[in-house]
N, C-alpha and C positions, 0 to 999 in steps of 0.2 A: 473592587478594592478588597472585599472580603475573600474573593477567590485567590487574589495575589498573596494575601496574608496566609491563607490556607496552604497554598503551594510552597511558600517560604518555610512555613512550619513543618510541612512534610519533608522538604529537602533537608532541613536541619535535623529532623528526627532520623532520617535515613543516614545522614553523615554520622550522627552520634551512635546509631546502632552499628554501623560498619566499624567505626573506631573502637567501640566497646567490644565487638566480636574479635577484632584484630588483637586488642589488648589481652583478652582472655586466651586467645590462641597462642600469643607470644608467651604469656606466663605459663600456660600448660606445656608448651613445647620446651621451655627452659627447664621446667621441673623434670620432664621425661628425659631430655637429651643431655643437659649440662652435667658435668661431673663435679662441679664445685671448685675447679681450678681457677686461679686468678691470672689475668693477662699481664704481660710485661709492660714496664713503663720506660720511657726514654731517659737516658742519662747522657749528659754532654761530655762525659769522660769515658764511659763504658758502653755506650749506645743503648742496648736494651737489657734490663735486669728485672727481677721480680719486685713487687712492691716492698720497700724496706720496712723492717720492724713489724712484720705482719705474721699472723697465724691463720691457717685455714685447713679444711679437710677435703680431700679428693675421694670421691666414691665412684668406682667403676665396677664393671662386672667381675673383673679378675682381681681387684685389690681395693683396699681402703687405706689411705695413708694420711698422716698428720704432717703438715708442712709448717716450718717456721723459718723466717728469714732474719738476717742481721741488718744492721743499719746501712750496709752497702747494697742490699738487695739480693744477696746470695744465700742459698740454703745452708743452715748450720749456725753455730755460735759466732760471736764476734771474733775478729782477729785479736790475738793476744796483745795487751797493752804493755805487759812487762817484758823485759829483755830475756833472751834465751838463756836458760840455765846451762851450766857446764855439762851436766849429765843428760841433757835433753836432745832428742833427735827430732827435727822438724821436717815434715814432708808436705809439699804443696802440690795439689792436684789441679790441673787445668783441663778443660774439655767442654763438652756440650751436655745434652740431656742424659747420656749414659753415666756421666759423673754426678750430675744433679740428682738423678735417680728418684724421681717423684713416684715411682711405682712401688717403692719399698719404704719402710720406716727408716728414719735417719740412722739409727744404730745398726741397721742391717745393710747399709751401703758398703761397698768394698773400700771406700775411703776410711770409714771408722773401723771396719773389721781388720783391715791390714794393719792399722795402728795397734790394735789389741794383740794381734799375732806377733808383731815385732817387739812390742813391750815385753811380752812373755819370753820371747826367744833371747832378747838382748839384755833383759833385766835392767831396763832404764825407761825413763819417761819418753814417750813418743807422742808428739802433737801433730795432728793433720788438719789441714783446712782445704776447702775446695772452692775455687773460683770458676764456676761453671753454671751455665744456664742453657736451656733448650734453644737451639738455633744458633749457638755460638759456632765459631770456626777458628782456624789457626791465626788469622789476623787479629781477631778479638782476643784470643788467648795471649798473644804477645802484648796487647794493650793492657789486659788484666795484670800480667806480670809486671810491666813497667809502672803501672799506676798504683798497684796495691801489693802485688806478690813479693817484690824484692824487699819491702819493709817488714815482711814476715821473717826474713832471714832464714830461708829454708836450707837444709843440708842436701835434700833431694827434691827435684821438681819432676813430677810425673805428668807428661802431656799425653792424655788419652786421645788418640787420633782415630777417627771413624771415616775411612776413605770414602764411603758411600756418599757423604755430603760435605766432606772437608776439602775437596779439590776445587779451589777457587779459580776463576778466570783471570786472564791477564789484566783486564780493566777492573779496578776496584778502588777502595779508599786507601791506596798505597801507591808509591812510585817505585818502579823497578827499572834498573838500568843494566844493559848487557855487560858481561865481564867474561870475555872468551865465549865458551859454550854455555855459560851459566848466566843467571840473573842475580843481581844484588839489590837488596831492599835499601832504599835511600830515605824513604819517608813513609809514614803511616799516620792515619788520623781517624777520627770518629765520623762516620758517614751520617749526615742528618736524616731524620725520618722523611719518607716521601710525603708530598702534599696529599691531604685527604679531602677529595671533592665530595659532593653530596652522596654519590653512590657508595663511596668508602665509608662515610659516616653512617649511612643506613645499615650497611653490612656490619659495621663495628658494633652498633648498639642493638641490632635485632638478630637474635638467634634464628628465628624462623626464616627471615629473609636470607640469612647466610646459608642455611641448609638448602633452601630452594635454589639459590644462585649456583652453588656448587653442584647440585643435582642436575641442573640444566646444562652446565658446562661439561659434565661427564657424558651427557647424552650426545653432544656434538663432537664426535670423534672421527668423522669421515675424512677431514682434511688434516688431521694431526700427524706429525712425524713420529717416528719410533721414540725419540727422546721425550716428546710431549706426552705420548701415550703412557710410557713406562715411568716417567719421573726419575727419581734417583736410582731406580732399578735399571735404568738404561746403562749405567756404568758397569753392570754385571754382564753386558753383552760384548761380543768381539768388536763390534763397530763402536760401542761406547768407549772401550779401552783404547781403540785406535784414535778416537777423538780426544781422549785425555792427553795423549802425547802430542797430537797435531795442534791442539789449542794451547799448548804450553802450560797446562794445569799442573803437571808434575814439577815443572820448573818453578812455578809460583810457590808450591808447597815447600820445595827445598829451600828457596830463598827465605821464606818465613820461619821455617824450623831452624835453619842455620843461624838466623839472627837471634832467635830465642836462645839457642845453645850458647852463642857468644855472650849474650847478656847474663845468662845463668852462671856460666863458668867465670866470667869477670867478677861476679859477686861471690865467688868461692863455693858454688854448689855444683851438683852433678845433674844433668838432664837425662831422664829415661823416657823414651817414647814407647807407649803401650799401644799396639795396634789392635783395635776392636773390630772383629768381624760382625757382619750383619746376620740377622736370623735367617735370611734367604740362603746364606752360605753354609750355616751350621745345621739347621734343621732340615735334614734330607727329605723327610716325608712332606713337610710343608712346601718345600721348594718344588717338588714334583707336582703337587697339587696346584700351585700357582702357575707354573709354566704351562701345564696342560690347559689352563683357561685362556692363555694368551694366543694371539694370532701368529706368533713367530715360532718357527720350528726349533727343536732342541739344539740343532747345530748352530743356531744364532747366539746361543748363550755360552759364556765362559765365566761362570760364577766365581771360581776361585782365582781368576786372573788379576782382579783389581788389587786385592790384598797382597798377592804374591809380587806383583810389580812394585807396589809401594815399599814392601819389605826389602826387596832387592836393591832398589835405588837408594834408600836411606842407609842401608848397611854399607854400601860403597862409600858413603860420606862419613863412615865411622861412628854413626850414632849407636848408643846403647838401645837395643830393641828387645821388647817382649812381645812376641807374636802370639796373641791369645788363641788364634785359630788352632795352633798345634796342641794347646792344652785342652781346648773345648772338644776337639774331635776324639779325645781319649776318654771322655766322660759319659759315653752312651747318651747323647742328647736326644735321640728319637724316642727312647723309652722314658726318660725323665728330662723334659725340655729345659734348656738354659735360658729360654726367652719366653715371654708372654705372647700368646698367639695374636690376640686382638690389639695389643699395644706392644709391638715388637722390641721391647727393651728387656734387660736382664731380669730373670726370675730370681727368687731367693737363692736357688742353687747356683745360678750364674754369678751372683755377687760373691757367694762363698768361694767358688773356685777361682774367681778373679783375684780375690783378696789373698788367697793362699799363694797364687802364682806371683803376685806383686811382692808379697813379704819375702818369698824365697829369692826373687831377683834382686830386691833392694839389699838384702843381707850380703849378696855377692859383690855389690857395688861399694859397700862400706869399707 
């Protein structure tokens, strides 16, 4: 009996020791690896947004930023409650993490900088707001506009489109019907969050388990296709762009953007589509470094083809387009990068140049 009690006590001690060790490891790993950013929360009208009415600080090797969110879960101040003044210009920005821009302070985003430039040039009040969150896409941008954006009564709506991860498949939380050679959007809704089984819950709450899991997945590359190996960078290859057309992704994009333009123009505003290139396209030295590490030959890549194809197709539909690649290539990006290398979003210089280009383009639209 005593030996059984001793065995039970030893087992319990072992379990507590292992649990304690794992807890210490988890806390230590979180301190070392986590940046302080907060995860998104589900919204039944907007899908995923940031925690509303929150403030926090992100600390990474390349930047430290302070983040505040409004009651809707978007970065920045509240949407104005008062009616638009007669001498006021309102600009609404839609997009993803490039617009949210957690890599720079709020006042340094191109959203706020373009407002300041336009106010100085036009000698009037310019109010900007951004409905953007990391991981957003054109379908969500349309929902943002319909749910919140049109009540802002903007004069200009700027949809910042990032083709690298904005080309959606035919199947999604929307209904598309054929109309000749085109697709027409007939319905769109909020996709519910996927069910979270025990593995999902462990990965969601344990930083250490999450890093171990992704590390093991990266090692298992023998059976992966090019698309699985390269991720979003697959769209910068010749085969990837062939698949974009073959899978109807460009048709889906056109249907979504056309619907947004119809909504915006019906409300009396003007839609401007700003095409955002990726760091792989602009930073030539980084691109050469990345491609040299891949198993695919140089001939497999067509890095400039994705944005060029998107630009050409949307221009044929008569959209107002600002192609930022043209602007970025003139700014000596290899000497003074427009992107952060470890977190490939815009640098301070990238935001400044984007703001200047947006302000110039918007002035021409007024």
